[in-house]
Steps between C-alpha positions, in 0.01 A plus 500: 500500500497863576792655312475817713615312805811622669677285756797715583402476871538121489857503363749409763241328725585148377776241545755384257468190286784342710318586821182347380673170415699490821199560716259255340338249730514135410155376409345181344236562229346161429246622242766669308748215526763709684656307798734797597397847379829671583705231329279506197519879468872518531545215265277656234696823541852333487437269206300741293625524135373708219286305260652697210797740440238744366321517826831556690607768257158677510503535874868595501422781266259662752822591705511812283197633679619599841164669608326170589421343844312187591278421797397129540200436727511152630540272814687174549175290559356515151601226252478735202772710671724198535479429126487846358699742711844329423434575140410859584813538700716375214322732248547805719867403557559468127337826429682657804170647632520588866256266665343463847254265653192627678364229730132490415356501847699818581379688191146402453392841389743475212396137427137609474593735200602185302232245560460196274123428434429684825750294702852551650673264264873502525774567394449834335797668341458878460731691269522867562717800437730625771272789531227249611279500186366149444567382144373145512466178695523121464335231704383300663546198263579436126175540317453129414538411865267776619245368247469189719397708795271715289312185383463378853357831615259510205378158580485533875392855590336402823754445778230367729451183302606187688737389225661843442814426710544156344483648147727790589765254637475309172557819313808582708625145427452553131683837508780327701538232234527761228790667684676170578459329168741730309654845483242605229357745759839680512500541115152639509588738787799635310280557192236686703776712667653580164167618373452708813828661466482542124157645482436672839841603640764539240288616217 
């Protein structure tokens, strides 16, 4: 990631966390095991609880830094958004970091600054100073879940192969099972975010 990036011009162009949730469309994502995306998102947001008091305290301590802002690039049609963004919202609330959502399709030029393996994977949470200086980013998945997709891409580099779509769908199914099986992904997310803030942002 280019640390010389400045996104001051993007601040104020997004929507609030509440607006994002209110305006979500209801979708069914069979491969990911999500019968109602809006219900799942709001449920994950409302029932979120901190895995440890230490995590809660750590993000609460960031409140002392009033110079931070967060931009979250995402859409409501991506399953990783349904699982991960509720956690991002709770973290930013706990840290009292002003946060806005940039709908990816409306901000592709910004999305393309934060590609994952050359693709527009989402969500991407960008932490910046209120002056616009980019300090760090998280996304699009916890590392152990992203590793599933990385293995798929390494084994199936040719999208023109007749079994490519079938294997991709199997990979999406595996990723969905990892999210559904437990809240381990939330614990890993929080650890990754703690490392980001500790080493890149608040150091």
